[in-house]
C-alpha positions as CSV (number, residue, x, y, z in Angstrom):
1,M,20.7,2.6,-0.6
2,E,16.9,2.1,-0.7
3,I,14.5,4.8,-1.7
4,I,10.7,4.5,-1.7
5,R,8.9,7.0,-3.9
6,K,5.6,7.4,-5.7
7,Y,5.1,5.3,-8.9
8,E,5.5,7.1,-12.2
9,A,4.6,5.8,-15.7
10,A,8.3,5.6,-16.6
11,D,8.6,2.8,-13.9
12,R,6.2,0.5,-15.7
13,E,8.7,-1.7,-17.5
14,A,10.9,-2.3,-14.4
15,C,7.8,-3.1,-12.4
16,V,6.5,-5.6,-14.9
17,N,9.9,-7.2,-15.1
18,A,10.0,-7.5,-11.3
19,F,6.4,-9.0,-11.4
20,I,7.3,-11.6,-14.1
21,S,10.4,-12.6,-12.1
22,N,7.9,-13.9,-9.4
23,V,5.8,-16.0,-11.8
24,P,4.8,-18.8,-11.2
25,Y,5.8,-19.1,-7.6
26,F,4.1,-16.0,-6.2
27,F,1.8,-14.9,-9.1
28,T,0.3,-16.7,-12.1
29,A,1.1,-15.9,-15.7
30,G,-2.5,-14.8,-16.1
31,E,-2.0,-12.1,-13.5
32,V,0.6,-10.3,-15.6
33,S,-2.0,-8.6,-17.8
34,D,-4.0,-7.6,-14.7
35,F,-0.9,-6.0,-13.2
36,E,-0.1,-4.2,-16.5
37,R,-3.7,-2.8,-16.6
38,F,-3.3,-1.7,-13.0
39,L,-0.1,0.1,-13.8
40,D,-1.6,1.8,-16.8
41,T,-4.3,3.3,-14.8
42,V,-2.7,3.9,-11.4
43,V,-1.2,7.3,-12.3
44,N,-4.7,8.5,-13.2
45,K,-6.5,7.0,-10.2
46,D,-8.3,9.0,-7.7
47,R,-6.7,10.1,-4.4
48,D,-7.8,6.8,-2.7
49,T,-5.2,4.7,-4.6
50,Y,-1.5,4.9,-3.7
51,Y,1.3,3.1,-5.4
52,Y,5.1,3.2,-4.7
53,V,8.3,1.9,-6.1
54,L,11.3,0.7,-4.1
55,M,14.6,1.8,-5.6
56,Y,17.7,-0.3,-4.7
57,D,21.1,0.6,-6.0
58,G,19.4,3.2,-8.3
59,K,17.1,0.7,-9.9
60,V,13.4,0.0,-9.5
61,T,13.5,-3.3,-7.6
62,G,10.0,-3.6,-6.3
63,S,6.6,-1.9,-6.0
64,G,3.5,-2.0,-3.9
65,G,0.6,0.2,-2.8
66,F,-2.8,0.3,-1.2
67,C,-6.3,1.5,-1.8
68,S,-8.8,2.9,0.7
69,M,-12.1,1.0,0.7
70,S,-15.6,2.3,0.9
71,T,-15.7,1.4,4.6
72,K,-14.0,4.2,6.6
73,G,-10.7,3.2,8.0
74,Q,-10.4,0.0,5.8
75,F,-7.6,-0.3,3.3
76,T,-6.4,-3.1,1.0
77,L,-2.8,-3.7,0.0
78,A,-2.2,-3.8,-3.8
79,W,0.3,-5.6,-5.9
80,G,3.3,-5.7,-3.4
81,L,6.4,-7.4,-4.8
82,I,10.2,-7.4,-4.9
83,H,12.2,-8.7,-7.9
84,K,13.1,-12.4,-7.1
85,D,16.8,-11.6,-7.4
86,H,16.4,-9.3,-4.4
87,H,14.3,-11.5,-2.0
88,R,15.6,-12.0,1.5
89,K,17.4,-8.6,1.7
90,G,14.7,-6.9,3.8
91,L,13.3,-4.9,0.9
92,G,9.9,-6.4,1.1
93,E,9.8,-5.5,4.8
94,Q,10.7,-1.9,4.1
95,L,8.0,-1.6,1.4
96,L,5.4,-3.1,3.6
97,L,6.3,-0.9,6.6
98,H,6.2,2.1,4.4
99,R,2.7,1.3,3.3
100,I,1.5,0.6,6.8
101,C,3.0,4.0,7.9
102,E,1.3,5.8,5.1
103,I,-2.0,4.2,6.1
104,Q,-1.4,5.2,9.7
105,S,-0.8,8.8,8.6
106,I,-4.2,8.8,6.8
107,C,-6.2,7.0,9.4
108,G,-5.2,6.3,13.0
109,N,-7.8,3.6,13.5
110,Y,-7.4,1.3,10.5
111,E,-7.9,-2.2,9.2
112,I,-5.7,-3.5,6.4
113,L,-6.8,-6.4,4.2
114,I,-4.7,-8.5,1.8
115,D,-5.2,-11.5,-0.3
116,T,-2.0,-13.5,-0.8
117,T,-0.8,-17.0,-1.3
118,Q,0.5,-19.7,1.1
119,Y,4.0,-18.7,0.1
120,S,3.7,-15.1,1.4
121,A,1.3,-15.6,4.3
122,G,4.1,-16.2,6.8
123,F,5.8,-13.0,5.8
124,F,2.7,-11.0,6.6
125,E,2.1,-12.9,9.8
126,R,5.5,-11.6,11.1
127,F,3.9,-8.1,11.0
128,G,0.7,-9.0,12.8
129,F,-1.6,-10.0,9.9
130,V,-4.0,-12.8,10.8
131,T,-5.4,-15.3,8.3
132,V,-9.2,-15.1,8.2
133,K,-10.0,-17.4,5.3
134,I,-8.1,-19.9,3.1
135,T,-9.4,-20.8,-0.4
136,N,-7.6,-23.8,-1.9
137,D,-6.6,-23.6,-5.5
138,Y,-8.0,-20.1,-5.9
139,Y,-5.4,-18.7,-8.2
140,T,-4.5,-21.9,-9.9
141,A,-4.0,-25.6,-8.9
142,G,-1.7,-25.6,-5.9
143,L,-1.7,-21.8,-5.4
144,H,-4.1,-21.0,-2.5
145,R,-5.6,-17.7,-1.5
146,Y,-5.1,-16.5,2.0
147,D,-7.3,-13.6,3.1
148,M,-5.5,-11.8,5.9
149,V,-6.2,-8.7,8.1
150,L,-4.2,-6.3,10.2
151,K,-6.0,-4.1,12.6
152,S,-4.5,-0.9,14.2
153,T,-4.8,-2.5,17.6
154,T,-2.4,-5.3,16.4
155,Q,1.3,-4.8,17.1
156,T,3.2,-4.3,13.8
157,G,6.6,-3.2,15.0
158,V,6.1,0.1,13.2
């Protein structure tokens, strides 16, 4: 059974392990320390930052969140991931839909931004995200940045 709940400091190690399982295919080794810094500060962040963990079979298997931007109704997805041993089980979909629903509850007319890689862009396209810019070799050689957007007028299946 899957449960999605708010991130707690006690989840840090499991979240970092899930992150590392996705290096180098989805994240670079250099991003591990960025993610760790994010986790160390997220529990003390203001009310505009939301971060969740996905529990699967009683264990933290993934995490992801979002932040509201300075522009009203604009949000950015933050550090969404599922441990590589649990890919293709629908868990990433559940975590993404949870975040979209949370954003919808905050703001009915929204725009969600994400930067991701060519390996995840197709996943987000399935939920209505549209690529607005591609930057080749942004993260590292061969790992391109895809800037994508989902607007509340777009069909998400939520």
